[in-house]
MITORBA-506003 format. One record per residue (C-alpha): residue number from 0; residue in one letter; x, y, z. Coordinates in nm, 4 decimals, decimal comma. Layout:
NODE num residu        x        y        z
NODE NUM      A        X        Y        Z
...
% end
This chain:
NODE num residu        x        y        z
NODE   0      M   1,9031  -0,4022   1,5185
NODE   1      I   1,7180  -0,0771   1,5686
NODE   2      S   1,3793  -0,0247   1,7290
NODE   3      G   1,1185   0,2369   1,6437
NODE   4      N   1,0639   0,2760   2,0166
NODE   5      S   1,3890   0,4770   2,0291
NODE   6      F   1,3026   0,7592   1,7926
NODE   7      W   0,9617   0,9179   1,8382
NODE   8      D   0,8565   1,1680   2,1028
NODE   9      D   0,5959   1,1111   2,3753
NODE  10      N   0,3140   1,2533   2,1621
NODE  11      I   0,3644   0,9683   1,9170
NODE  12      K   0,4232   0,6982   2,1803
NODE  13      S   0,1649   0,8128   2,4334
NODE  14      G  -0,0262   0,5213   2,5856
NODE  15      M   0,2041   0,2541   2,4427
NODE  16      E   0,3165  -0,0421   2,6470
NODE  17      Y   0,3667  -0,4159   2,6216
NODE  18      I   0,0383  -0,6045   2,6394
NODE  19      S  -0,0475  -0,9722   2,5985
NODE  20      I  -0,2097  -1,0494   2,2646
NODE  21      G  -0,2631  -1,4165   2,1970
NODE  22      N   0,0476  -1,5908   2,3218
NODE  23      K   0,2890  -1,3019   2,2726
NODE  24      E   0,3789  -0,9659   2,4235
NODE  25      V   0,3237  -0,6788   2,1815
NODE  26      Y   0,4365  -0,3183   2,2230
NODE  27      T   0,1305  -0,1265   2,1069
NODE  28      Y  -0,1344   0,1310   2,1960
NODE  29      K  -0,2958  -0,0009   2,5131
NODE  30      E  -0,6351   0,1695   2,4898
NODE  31      A  -0,6760   0,1170   2,1159
NODE  32      S  -0,9955  -0,0033   1,9503
NODE  33      K  -1,0173  -0,3797   1,9063
NODE  34      S  -1,1046  -0,3810   1,5363
NODE  35      M  -1,1708  -0,1617   1,2354
NODE  36      Y  -1,5429  -0,1751   1,3145
NODE  37      D  -1,4769  -0,0418   1,6647
NODE  38      I  -1,2814   0,2434   1,5049
NODE  39      L  -1,5882   0,3303   1,2958
NODE  40      L  -1,8137   0,3010   1,6002
NODE  41      S  -1,5974   0,5467   1,7934
NODE  42      S  -1,5759   0,7949   1,5067
NODE  43      A  -1,9510   0,7817   1,4423
NODE  44      C  -2,0039   0,8819   1,8066
NODE  45      K  -1,7646   1,1769   1,7678
NODE  46      Y  -1,8426   1,3013   1,4189
NODE  47      K  -2,2046   1,1899   1,3649
NODE  48      D  -2,3351   1,3860   1,0641
NODE  49      K  -1,9945   1,4885   0,9315
NODE  50      I  -1,9368   1,3482   0,5822
NODE  51      A  -1,6934   1,0547   0,5841
NODE  52      I  -1,6943   0,9417   0,2201
NODE  53      V  -1,8000   1,0912  -0,1114
NODE  54      D  -1,8298   0,8244  -0,3809
NODE  55      S  -1,7527   0,8584  -0,7500
NODE  56      C  -2,1173   0,9505  -0,8184
NODE  57      G  -2,0796   1,2495  -0,5852
NODE  58      K  -2,2977   1,1004  -0,3108
NODE  59      G  -2,1820   1,1745   0,0426
NODE  60      Y  -2,2115   0,9369   0,3394
NODE  61      S  -2,1909   1,0749   0,6916
NODE  62      Y  -2,0263   0,8798   0,9714
NODE  63      N  -2,3685   0,7894   1,1113
NODE  64      Q  -2,4984   0,6841   0,7699
NODE  65      L  -2,1902   0,4735   0,7109
NODE  66      L  -2,2321   0,3045   1,0486
NODE  67      N  -2,6007   0,2341   0,9816
NODE  68      L  -2,5228   0,0788   0,6430
NODE  69      V  -2,2473  -0,1314   0,7993
NODE  70      D  -2,4776  -0,2504   1,0796
NODE  71      E  -2,7516  -0,3294   0,8291
NODE  72      F  -2,5202  -0,5297   0,6056
NODE  73      A  -2,3634  -0,7097   0,9034
NODE  74      C  -2,7102  -0,8146   1,0161
NODE  75      Y  -2,7861  -0,9503   0,6711
NODE  76      L  -2,4577  -1,1444   0,6595
NODE  77      S  -2,5000  -1,2772   1,0138
NODE  78      K  -2,7893  -1,4980   0,9001
NODE  79      S  -2,5400  -1,7236   0,7223
NODE  80      M  -2,1985  -1,6206   0,8598
NODE  81      S  -2,0405  -1,6770   1,2002
NODE  82      K  -1,7231  -1,5658   1,3759
NODE  83      A  -1,4051  -1,6525   1,1781
NODE  84      S  -1,5979  -1,7273   0,8566
NODE  85      K  -1,3865  -1,6361   0,5552
NODE  86      V  -1,5668  -1,4054   0,3137
NODE  87      G  -1,4233  -1,3035  -0,0214
NODE  88      I  -1,4571  -0,9461  -0,1477
NODE  89      L  -1,4334  -0,8725  -0,5197
NODE  90      L  -1,5504  -0,5147  -0,5639
NODE  91      S  -1,4134  -0,2109  -0,7429
NODE  92      N  -1,3488   0,1285  -0,5797
NODE  93      R  -1,6906   0,1926  -0,4292
NODE  94      V  -1,8465   0,2580  -0,0917
NODE  95      E  -1,9769  -0,1014  -0,0792
NODE  96      F  -1,6152  -0,2192  -0,0474
NODE  97      C  -1,5739  -0,0012   0,2626
NODE  98      I  -1,9045  -0,1212   0,4063
NODE  99      S  -1,8151  -0,4862   0,3438
NODE 100      I  -1,4790  -0,4573   0,5235
NODE 101      M  -1,6429  -0,2954   0,8267
NODE 102      A  -1,9434  -0,5301   0,8365
NODE 103      L  -1,7182  -0,8354   0,8339
NODE 104      S  -1,5030  -0,6747   1,1016
NODE 105      K  -1,8141  -0,6312   1,3177
NODE 106      L  -1,8930  -1,0019   1,2793
NODE 107      A  -1,5295  -1,0993   1,3498
NODE 108      C  -1,5221  -1,2651   1,0074
NODE 109      V  -1,2119  -1,2681   0,7873
NODE 110      S  -1,2172  -1,0484   0,4766
NODE 111      V  -1,0405  -1,2211   0,1861
NODE 112      I  -0,9478  -0,9470  -0,0603
NODE 113      F  -0,9431  -1,0290  -0,4322
NODE 114      P  -0,7875  -0,7654  -0,6620
NODE 115      S  -1,0566  -0,6218  -0,8884
NODE 116      K  -0,8010  -0,5364  -1,1591
NODE 117      Y  -0,7030  -0,9005  -1,2036
NODE 118      K  -0,8271  -1,1089  -1,4935
NODE 119      A  -1,0572  -1,4066  -1,4345
NODE 120      S  -0,7759  -1,6639  -1,4442
NODE 121      E  -0,5690  -1,4638  -1,1945
NODE 122      V  -0,8583  -1,4251  -0,9502
NODE 123      R  -0,9377  -1,7958  -0,9835
NODE 124      S  -0,5748  -1,8815  -0,9039
NODE 125      L  -0,6026  -1,6882  -0,5773
NODE 126      Y  -0,9512  -1,8193  -0,5004
NODE 127      E  -0,8248  -2,1761  -0,5216
NODE 128      K  -0,5732  -2,1106  -0,2418
NODE 129      I  -0,8433  -2,0449   0,0189
NODE 130      H  -1,1773  -2,2034   0,0990
NODE 131      I  -1,4209  -1,9154   0,1456
NODE 132      D  -1,7670  -1,9430   0,2982
NODE 133      C  -1,9186  -1,6589   0,0994
NODE 134      L  -1,8301  -1,4119  -0,1752
NODE 135      I  -1,9319  -1,0460  -0,1919
NODE 136      V  -1,8997  -0,9753  -0,5611
NODE 137      E  -1,9824  -0,7025  -0,8110
NODE 138      D  -2,2117  -0,8304  -1,0857
NODE 139      S  -1,9531  -0,7489  -1,3533
NODE 140      Y  -1,7265  -1,0198  -1,2037
NODE 141      L  -1,9911  -1,2900  -1,1619
NODE 142      D  -1,8790  -1,4813  -1,4692
NODE 143      Y  -1,5428  -1,5398  -1,2960
NODE 144      F  -1,7315  -1,7870  -1,0744
NODE 145      S  -1,9890  -1,9219  -1,3199
NODE 146      D  -1,9033  -2,2835  -1,2332
NODE 147      E  -1,9283  -2,2265  -0,8564
NODE 148      E  -2,3022  -2,2866  -0,8157
NODE 149      K  -2,2752  -2,3934  -0,4506
NODE 150      L  -2,0748  -2,0864  -0,3447
NODE 151      N  -2,2880  -1,8457  -0,1414
NODE 152      K  -2,2720  -1,5095  -0,3218
NODE 153      V  -2,3880  -1,1628  -0,2237
NODE 154      V  -2,4099  -0,9609  -0,5440
NODE 155      C  -2,3515  -0,5882  -0,5685
NODE 156      E  -2,5135  -0,4150  -0,8652
NODE 157      S  -2,2619  -0,2109  -1,0641
NODE 158      S  -2,5274   0,0316  -1,1862
NODE 159      G  -2,6832   0,2886  -0,9585
NODE 160      E  -2,5460   0,4755  -0,6620
NODE 161      Y  -2,5640   0,1982  -0,4035
NODE 162      G  -2,5657  -0,1649  -0,5013
NODE 163      F  -2,6799  -0,3514  -0,1890
NODE 164      H  -3,0213  -0,1853  -0,1510
NODE 165      Y  -3,2193  -0,4714  -0,3047
NODE 166      I  -3,1173  -0,7374  -0,0519
NODE 167      Y  -3,2983  -0,5790   0,2417
NODE 168      N  -3,6608  -0,5972   0,3420
NODE 169      S  -3,8647  -0,3871   0,5795
NODE 170      S  -3,8910  -0,6614   0,8415
NODE 171      L  -3,5132  -0,6901   0,8823
NODE 172      S  -3,4124  -0,5660   1,2267
NODE 173      F  -3,0518  -0,5257   1,3288
NODE 174      H  -3,1035  -0,3583   1,6640
NODE 175      N  -3,1493  -0,6787   1,8645
NODE 176      E  -2,8906  -0,8903   1,6905
NODE 177      E  -2,6532  -1,1188   1,8753
NODE 178      V  -2,3410  -0,9385   1,9951
NODE 179      I  -2,0240  -1,1010   1,8654
NODE 180      S  -1,7079  -1,0495   2,0673
NODE 181      R  -1,4116  -0,8948   1,8888
NODE 182      D  -1,0542  -0,9326   2,0050
NODE 183      L  -0,7227  -0,7820   1,9008
NODE 184      H  -0,5905  -1,1287   1,8216
NODE 185      D  -0,8769  -1,2204   1,5863
NODE 186      D  -0,7875  -1,2866   1,2240
NODE 187      A  -0,9079  -0,9843   1,0262
NODE 188      I  -0,7925  -0,9761   0,6643
NODE 189      I  -0,6298  -1,2088   0,4139
NODE 190      M  -0,4560  -1,0345   0,1243
NODE 191      F  -0,2296  -1,1657  -0,1471
NODE 192      T   0,1254  -1,0620  -0,2244
NODE 193      S   0,1702  -0,9168  -0,5716
NODE 194      G   0,3518  -1,0909  -0,8516
NODE 195      T   0,2835  -1,4213  -1,0212
NODE 196      T  -0,0533  -1,5391  -0,8886
NODE 197      S   0,0587  -1,9021  -0,8736
NODE 198      K   0,3376  -1,8011  -0,6329
NODE 199      S   0,1406  -1,5347  -0,4474
NODE 200      K   0,1298  -1,5803  -0,0703
NODE 201      A  -0,1848  -1,5303   0,1364
NODE 202      V  -0,0989  -1,2738   0,4057
NODE 203      L  -0,3024  -1,3164   0,7236
NODE 204      L  -0,3335  -0,9976   0,9283
NODE 205      K  -0,4931  -0,9688   1,2697
NODE 206      N  -0,6898  -0,6870   1,4282
NODE 207      Y  -0,3951  -0,5671   1,6323
NODE 208      N  -0,1770  -0,5431   1,3186
NODE 209      L  -0,4313  -0,3191   1,1435
NODE 210      V  -0,5164  -0,1005   1,4417
NODE 211      H  -0,1512  -0,0373   1,5264
NODE 212      A  -0,0800   0,0594   1,1651
NODE 213      I  -0,3720   0,3033   1,1502
NODE 214      I  -0,2842   0,4785   1,4763
NODE 215      S   0,0833   0,5029   1,3783
NODE 216      Y  -0,0071   0,6737   1,0510
NODE 217      N  -0,2455   0,9064   1,2310
NODE 218      R   0,0085   1,0225   1,4865
NODE 219      I   0,3192   1,0451   1,2693
NODE 220      L   0,1481   1,2180   0,9757
NODE 221      S  -0,0687   1,4338   1,2065
NODE 222      I  -0,3941   1,3518   1,0262
NODE 223      T  -0,7020   1,5119   1,1883
NODE 224      E  -1,0741   1,5533   1,1250
NODE 225      K  -0,9882   1,8611   0,9175
NODE 226      D  -0,7977   1,6581   0,6593
NODE 227      I  -0,9361   1,5632   0,3188
NODE 228      S  -0,7937   1,2980   0,0876
NODE 229      I  -0,8727   1,0964  -0,2222
NODE 230      I  -0,8548   0,7269  -0,3109
NODE 231      A  -0,7974   0,7126  -0,6847
NODE 232      T  -0,5837   0,3994  -0,6945
NODE 233      P  -0,7207   0,0496  -0,6173
NODE 234      I  -0,8678   0,0414  -0,2674
NODE 235      Y  -0,7942  -0,3318  -0,2397
NODE 236      H  -0,4243  -0,2529  -0,1816
NODE 237      I  -0,3091  -0,2463   0,1802
NODE 238      T  -0,2438   0,1260   0,1267
NODE 239      G  -0,6054   0,1830   0,0275
NODE 240      I  -0,7553  -0,0196   0,3118
NODE 241      I  -0,5266   0,0953   0,5947
NODE 242      A  -0,3303   0,4065   0,4974
NODE 243      L  -0,6336   0,5850   0,3521
NODE 244      F  -0,9713   0,4323   0,4422
NODE 245      G  -0,8822   0,3067   0,7907
NODE 246      L  -0,6689   0,6108   0,8683
NODE 247      F  -0,9346   0,8626   0,7688
NODE 248      I  -1,2209   0,6848   0,9461
NODE 249      Y  -1,0057   0,6808   1,2607
NODE 250      S  -0,9129   1,0482   1,2178
NODE 251      G  -1,2619   1,1743   1,1336
NODE 252      G  -1,1489   1,3081   0,7957
NODE 253      L  -1,3153   1,3137   0,4545
NODE 254      L  -1,2343   1,0755   0,1683
NODE 255      F  -1,3217   1,1116  -0,1976
NODE 256      L  -1,3504   0,7678  -0,3537
NODE 257      K  -1,2834   0,7459  -0,7296
NODE 258      K  -1,3503   0,4387  -0,9439
NODE 259      S  -1,0227   0,4712  -1,1328
NODE 260      F  -0,7134   0,6876  -1,1469
NODE 261      N  -0,7009   0,9900  -1,3730
NODE 262      A  -0,4316   1,2455  -1,2941
NODE 263      K  -0,6342   1,5432  -1,4164
NODE 264      E  -0,9407   1,4323  -1,2199
NODE 265      V  -0,7295   1,3962  -0,9048
NODE 266      L  -0,5866   1,7474  -0,9369
NODE 267      D  -0,9294   1,8913  -1,0229
NODE 268      T  -1,0649   1,7253  -0,7082
NODE 269      V  -0,7803   1,8751  -0,5057
NODE 270      L  -0,8707   2,2233  -0,6309
NODE 271      A  -1,2467   2,1886  -0,5980
NODE 272      N  -1,2507   2,0259  -0,2539
NODE 273      N  -0,9404   2,1576  -0,0755
NODE 274      V  -0,7728   1,8168  -0,0516
NODE 275      T  -0,4914   1,8272   0,2055
NODE 276      F  -0,3271   1,4836   0,1836
NODE 277      I  -0,2408   1,2309  -0,0871
NODE 278      H  -0,0919   0,8857  -0,0323
NODE 279      A   0,0076   0,7116  -0,3555
NODE 280      S   0,2772   0,5225  -0,5447
NODE 281      P   0,5769   0,6736  -0,7278
NODE 282      T   0,3970   0,6080  -1,0566
NODE 283      V   0,0999   0,8206  -0,9483
NODE 284      F   0,3252   1,1056  -0,8407
NODE 285      S   0,5093   1,0859  -1,1751
NODE 286      L   0,1769   1,1257  -1,3557
NODE 287      L   0,0847   1,4220  -1,1357
NODE 288      I   0,4242   1,5834  -1,2066
NODE 289      E   0,3449   1,5627  -1,5790
NODE 290      L   0,0544   1,8034  -1,5227
NODE 291      M   0,2249   2,0440  -1,2821
NODE 292      D   0,2434   2,3283  -1,5352
NODE 293      N  -0,1372   2,3202  -1,5651
NODE 294      Y  -0,1807   2,3392  -1,1857
NODE 295      P   0,0808   2,5891  -1,0665
NODE 296      S  -0,0878   2,6412  -0,7291
NODE 297      L  -0,2624   2,3859  -0,5072
NODE 298      P  -0,2634   2,5715  -0,1761
NODE 299      S  -0,4771   2,3256   0,0226
NODE 300      L  -0,2237   2,0418  -0,0064
NODE 301      R   0,0052   2,0068   0,2935
NODE 302      S   0,1310   1,6482   0,2976
NODE 303      F   0,2148   1,3575   0,0665
NODE 304      A   0,3032   0,9986   0,1553
NODE 305      C   0,4564   0,7542  -0,0881
NODE 306      G   0,5418   0,3871  -0,0679
NODE 307      S   0,5298   0,0629  -0,2706
NODE 308      S   0,8455   0,1308  -0,4739
NODE 309      N   1,1467   0,3567  -0,5263
NODE 310      M   1,0576   0,7284  -0,5287
NODE 311      T   1,3624   0,9027  -0,6705
NODE 312      P   1,5032   1,1992  -0,4774
NODE 313      N   1,4909   1,4002  -0,7987
NODE 314      N   1,1128   1,3598  -0,8263
NODE 315      I   1,0754   1,4545  -0,4584
NODE 316      L   1,2668   1,7747  -0,5329
NODE 317      K   1,0504   1,8419  -0,8388
NODE 318      I   0,7416   1,8209  -0,6186
NODE 319      K   0,8996   2,0545  -0,3623
NODE 320      E   0,9708   2,3092  -0,6360
NODE 321      W   0,6133   2,2746  -0,7626
NODE 322      L   0,4392   2,2680  -0,4219
NODE 323      P   0,6802   2,4187  -0,1669
NODE 324      Q   0,4269   2,3996   0,1181
NODE 325      V   0,3920   2,0192   0,0912
NODE 326      D   0,5909   1,7818   0,3120
NODE 327      F   0,6796   1,4599   0,1299
NODE 328      H   0,6930   1,1501   0,3533
NODE 329      T   0,8505   0,8412   0,2013
NODE 330      V   0,7181   0,5177   0,3497
NODE 331      Y   0,8529   0,1636   0,3502
NODE 332      G   0,6123  -0,1195   0,4079
NODE 333      L   0,4651  -0,4383   0,2703
NODE 334      T   0,1316  -0,6145   0,2738
NODE 335      E   0,2964  -0,8264   0,5447
NODE 336      T   0,3537  -0,5143   0,7591
NODE 337      S  -0,0068  -0,3891   0,7309
NODE 338      S   0,1349  -0,0966   0,5258
NODE 339      P   0,3740   0,1128   0,7404
NODE 340      G   0,7151  -0,0068   0,8547
NODE 341      T   0,9132   0,3143   0,8316
NODE 342      I   0,7911   0,6706   0,7745
NODE 343      F   0,9968   0,9801   0,6990
NODE 344      P   0,9220   1,2033   0,9994
NODE 345      I   0,9508   1,5398   0,8192
NODE 346      G   0,9451   1,6596   0,4604
NODE 347      A   1,2095   1,4511   0,2841
NODE 348      A   1,3015   1,7304   0,0415
NODE 349      D   1,4283   1,9398   0,3339
NODE 350      S   1,6374   1,6642   0,4885
NODE 351      K   1,9937   1,5472   0,4371
NODE 352      Y   1,8455   1,1964   0,4476
NODE 353      I   1,6460   1,2408   0,1249
NODE 354      G   1,6454   0,9055  -0,0544
NODE 355      S   1,5793   0,7234   0,2705
NODE 356      S   1,2480   0,5612   0,3627
NODE 357      G   1,2553   0,7145   0,7092
NODE 358      L   1,2566   0,5790   1,0631
NODE 359      P   1,0855   0,2652   1,1977
NODE 360      I   0,7472   0,3367   1,3534
NODE 361      P   0,7011   0,2645   1,7268
NODE 362      G   0,6598  -0,1057   1,7927
NODE 363      F   0,8627  -0,1991   1,4822
NODE 364      D   1,2167  -0,3384   1,4724
NODE 365      I   1,4586  -0,3661   1,1789
NODE 366      K   1,7842  -0,5455   1,1239
NODE 367      I   1,9961  -0,5954   0,8132
NODE 368      V   2,1398  -0,9449   0,7640
NODE 369      D   2,3855  -1,1168   0,5313
NODE 370      E   2,3349  -1,4483   0,3497
NODE 371      E   2,4065  -1,6389   0,6740
NODE 372      F   2,1462  -1,4323   0,8638
NODE 373      K   2,4215  -1,2551   1,0568
NODE 374      E   2,3505  -0,8931   1,1374
NODE 375      C   2,5278  -0,6304   0,9263
NODE 376      K   2,6886  -0,3137   1,0577
NODE 377      F   2,5520   0,0349   0,9915
NODE 378      G   2,6035   0,1216   0,6265
NODE 379      E   2,6459  -0,2383   0,5149
NODE 380      I   2,4007  -0,3646   0,2555
NODE 381      G   2,2007  -0,6800   0,3251
NODE 382      E   1,8488  -0,8163   0,3412
NODE 383      I   1,5963  -0,6135   0,5397
NODE 384      C   1,4344  -0,8142   0,8216
NODE 385      V   1,1495  -0,6812   1,0356
NODE 386      R   0,9300  -0,7698   1,3311
NODE 387      G   0,6746  -0,5926   1,5461
NODE 388      A   0,3132  -0,4984   1,6052
NODE 389      V   0,2248  -0,4493   1,2374
NODE 390      V   0,4012  -0,7623   1,1082
NODE 391      L   0,2034  -1,0757   1,0241
NODE 392      E   0,2440  -1,3761   1,2535
NODE 393      R   0,2105  -1,6249   0,9691
NODE 394      Y   0,0959  -1,6729   0,6123
NODE 395      Y  -0,2363  -1,8472   0,5635
NODE 396      N  -0,2037  -2,2203   0,5004
NODE 397      L   0,1658  -2,1902   0,4194
NODE 398      D   0,4854  -2,2705   0,6070
NODE 399      S   0,7330  -2,0117   0,4836
NODE 400      D   1,1076  -1,9857   0,5327
NODE 401      S   1,0595  -1,6072   0,5135
NODE 402      I   0,9744  -1,6031   0,8870
NODE 403      V   1,2698  -1,6904   1,1090
NODE 404      D   1,2476  -1,6667   1,4902
NODE 405      G   0,9768  -1,4011   1,4628
NODE 406      W   1,1650  -1,2002   1,2001
NODE 407      L   1,0209  -1,1524   0,8507
NODE 408      K   1,2797  -1,1684   0,5732
NODE 409      T   1,1387  -0,9111   0,3331
NODE 410      G   1,3333  -0,9948   0,0182
NODE 411      D   1,4360  -0,6281  -0,0003
NODE 412      I   1,7984  -0,5161   0,0042
NODE 413      G   1,9044  -0,2083   0,1994
NODE 414      Y   2,1032  -0,0619   0,4850
NODE 415      L   2,0616   0,1432   0,8011
NODE 416      N   2,2621   0,4518   0,8872
NODE 417      E   2,3727   0,5355   1,2388
NODE 418      D   2,0804   0,7754   1,2846
NODE 419      G   1,8293   0,4956   1,2254
NODE 420      Y   1,7210   0,5827   0,8719
NODE 421      L   1,6466   0,2938   0,6379
NODE 422      Y   1,7675   0,3017   0,2786
NODE 423      V   1,6127   0,0496   0,0403
NODE 424      V   1,8381  -0,0121  -0,2592
NODE 425      D   1,6685  -0,2970  -0,4459
NODE 426      R   1,4560  -0,6071  -0,4430
NODE 427      K   1,6749  -0,9116  -0,3840
NODE 428      K   1,5401  -1,0701  -0,7028
NODE 429      D   1,6192  -0,7531  -0,9038
NODE 430      L   1,9833  -0,7201  -0,7977
NODE 431      I   2,1992  -0,7359  -1,1126
NODE 432      N   2,5174  -0,9457  -1,1130
NODE 433      K   2,7492  -0,8343  -1,3942
NODE 434      G   3,0458  -1,0700  -1,3900
NODE 435      G   3,0533  -1,0713  -1,0097
NODE 436      E   2,9900  -0,6967  -0,9713
NODE 437      K   2,6580  -0,6367  -0,7909
NODE 438      I   2,4450  -0,3517  -0,9276
NODE 439      C   2,1501  -0,2075  -0,7335
NODE 440      S   1,8861  -0,1043  -0,9858
NODE 441      F   1,7570   0,1785  -0,7632
NODE 442      D   2,1030   0,3427  -0,7691
NODE 443      V   2,1022   0,3532  -1,1488
NODE 444      E   1,7361   0,4624  -1,1652
NODE 445      N   1,8087   0,7488  -0,9268
NODE 446      E   2,0899   0,8727  -1,1530
NODE 447      I   1,8723   0,8421  -1,4628
NODE 448      S   1,5999   1,0453  -1,2901
NODE 449      K   1,8417   1,3398  -1,2602
NODE 450      I   1,8545   1,3768  -1,6382
NODE 451      E   1,6314   1,6633  -1,7454
NODE 452      G   1,2978   1,5451  -1,8841
NODE 453      V   1,3036   1,1951  -1,7340
NODE 454      L   0,9716   1,1050  -1,5747
NODE 455      E   1,0093   0,7359  -1,4954
NODE 456      S   1,2639   0,4588  -1,5467
NODE 457      A   1,3280   0,0941  -1,4722
NODE 458      V   1,6653  -0,0817  -1,4724
NODE 459      V   1,6721  -0,4604  -1,5094
NODE 460      A   1,9116  -0,7425  -1,5983
NODE 461      R   1,9517  -0,8764  -1,9509
NODE 462      L   2,1178  -1,2145  -1,9967
NODE 463      D   2,4682  -1,1919  -2,1424
NODE 464      D   2,7049  -1,4635  -2,2680
NODE 465      K   3,0161  -1,2878  -2,1385
NODE 466      Y   2,9059  -1,1341  -1,8054
NODE 467      G   2,6043  -1,3458  -1,7174
NODE 468      E   2,3924  -1,0322  -1,6729
NODE 469      V   2,4208  -0,6698  -1,7848
NODE 470      P   2,2103  -0,3676  -1,6858
NODE 471      V   1,9555  -0,2287  -1,9329
NODE 472      A   1,6934   0,0423  -1,8900
NODE 473      M   1,3495   0,1445  -2,0045
NODE 474      V   1,2781   0,5186  -1,9792
NODE 475      K   0,9693   0,7374  -2,0060
NODE 476      L   1,0371   1,1010  -2,0972
NODE 477      M   0,8245   1,4083  -2,0399
NODE 478      S   0,6532   1,5578  -2,3426
NODE 479      G   0,8903   1,7601  -2,5608
NODE 480      Y   1,2103   1,5752  -2,4674
NODE 481      S   1,4122   1,3454  -2,6940
NODE 482      Y   1,7377   1,1578  -2,6306
NODE 483      S   1,9485   0,8871  -2,7912
NODE 484      Y   2,1311   0,6093  -2,6075
NODE 485      E   2,4574   0,7936  -2,6703
NODE 486      D   2,3178   1,1073  -2,5019
NODE 487      F   2,2335   0,9104  -2,1901
NODE 488      Y   2,5659   0,7254  -2,1880
NODE 489      K   2,7651   1,0507  -2,1977
NODE 490      I   2,5729   1,1820  -1,8957
NODE 491      L   2,5647   0,8631  -1,6878
NODE 492      I   2,9334   0,7721  -1,7355
NODE 493      N   3,0221   1,0890  -1,5406
NODE 494      N   2,8238   0,9785  -1,2343
NODE 495      L   2,8254   0,5979  -1,2374
NODE 496      A   3,0959   0,3326  -1,2473
NODE 497      K   3,1210   0,2077  -1,6043
NODE 498      Y   2,9895  -0,1389  -1,5179
NODE 499      K   2,6678   0,0182  -1,3804
NODE 500      V   2,5813   0,2151  -1,6945
NODE 501      P   2,2998   0,0447  -1,8916
NODE 502      V   2,4241  -0,1139  -2,2133
NODE 503      D   2,0883  -0,0597  -2,3853
NODE 504      I   1,7954   0,1780  -2,3342
NODE 505      I   1,4415   0,1613  -2,4672
NODE 506      F   1,2567   0,4940  -2,4703
NODE 507      T   0,8833   0,4411  -2,4326
NODE 508      D   0,5580   0,6320  -2,3854
NODE 509      E   0,4612   0,4060  -2,0964
NODE 510      L   0,6423   0,1528  -1,8772
NODE 511      P   0,4664  -0,1849  -1,8378
NODE 512      K   0,2704  -0,2006  -1,5129
NODE 513      T   0,1325  -0,4839  -1,3027
NODE 514      A  -0,2375  -0,5001  -1,2193
NODE 515      N  -0,1427  -0,3339  -0,8897
NODE 516      G   0,0027  -0,0322  -1,0715
NODE 517      K   0,3692  -0,1080  -1,0018
NODE 518      V   0,6369  -0,1042  -1,2704
NODE 519      D   0,6465  -0,4598  -1,4077
NODE 520      K   1,0175  -0,5427  -1,4125
NODE 521      K   0,9457  -0,9045  -1,4981
NODE 522      E   0,7752  -0,7964  -1,8209
NODE 523      I   1,0532  -0,5478  -1,8975
NODE 524      K   1,3115  -0,8267  -1,8607
NODE 525      K   1,1126  -1,0331  -2,1124
NODE 526      I   1,1107  -0,7433  -2,3588
NODE 527      F   1,4883  -0,7005  -2,3408
NODE 528      N   1,5706  -1,0705  -2,3446
NODE 529      N   1,3495  -1,1285  -2,6493
NODE 530      K   1,4960  -0,8393  -2,8531
% end
């Protein structure tokens, strides 16, 4: 086992100690805010008229304006909501999403986050897992709940700059409202794990989980009030809520909020507004790399963070060549870890540990275990298990064998080196077993990424009568490049054991993606197994 408490200097760990939260001792930031709303309250006192958010219509909201809108909406909700009420949120990337999260935090209600990219049947599948007391919903999604006449709904108009304006009246006063106590141990957010909605787990995160995650990001990535970023991917992800919105409200920075992702629009925004920081998935960075020749210089950028999946070392090096001033921080985390678990402390491209996901944050422990839950030695591959201040205590309404003696079994396969760096090599479910030989898909993907012109790839298992499973690959090439399977085989056989080389490759213009923007390996397996 290794502990994040062992690695970071006093500037990162300042003010940390064990404190009692609920019925457990948690190593965290002692003087931290008690909720996301308290973070906003503090920042509004410091930054007042400084712009916090610019929405996709170009309208800016200062910290004071944001706080006033949050207080106003909280007052409206308080007429029918009480502490610990569960309130669903189904909104697209818009400032009303941010206001809803903070207003519910003020009331010590639980925000239940529904993914706005999901289809009606998928949202309904999640909705049926949890009894909610109210739903904050964009009018374009109302038909998802057409048969729920008794469900209390607050509707946000999709047209216009701000969709909640019509619910208020001039007699509404929120200055003398009842004060609701907020505590670090209060339930704060319920989010759903990605994947098949019928099997999706409801992740219950508490205030202390979220606050610890936000402060850890702030200190390790050195985000300040001078930083500017952009949310162009779905804000309903844990990355959007914590690693961008929460982080920048805490830091006093400026966020540009876009309704949808467009690589050109992101890079145009970087140029026009001196964006300094981007946190996104490997897929997003691959799409940005495609346009690098059109944007040879982006001098304002200083830092990138990337999680959610395997970011190949080759793409990190491409970004370093393109933007040499930018430090690339790989991140490992889950919805269950409130986003960050490990963070690369410096620019990964300049480190001998490139390919690693970094060091555990303070207050976060990792161990690697075998099938019998016995701890592995350094360098030995096993399942990644975690515990600490950012890790959920339990799933909502579900007894799970993923939590054992306070440790969360992540379902990810990896190893630790003697210097404390975590290497993630695959998802347990994606490990390929070719006649008894185990193949880590990330290893093969990393080799494929080294081939000139490769932008993105996914390696999966195809069923095979002789070996049980064999590796196959789907590959997206940059414009102007063309290869055959034989071309790839001749290159890969020089760098991979023969059993690891994919036996079939599909070249495609786009890899299938989940609604959350991740490469959909389940769909890719279907494509290969139905060929």
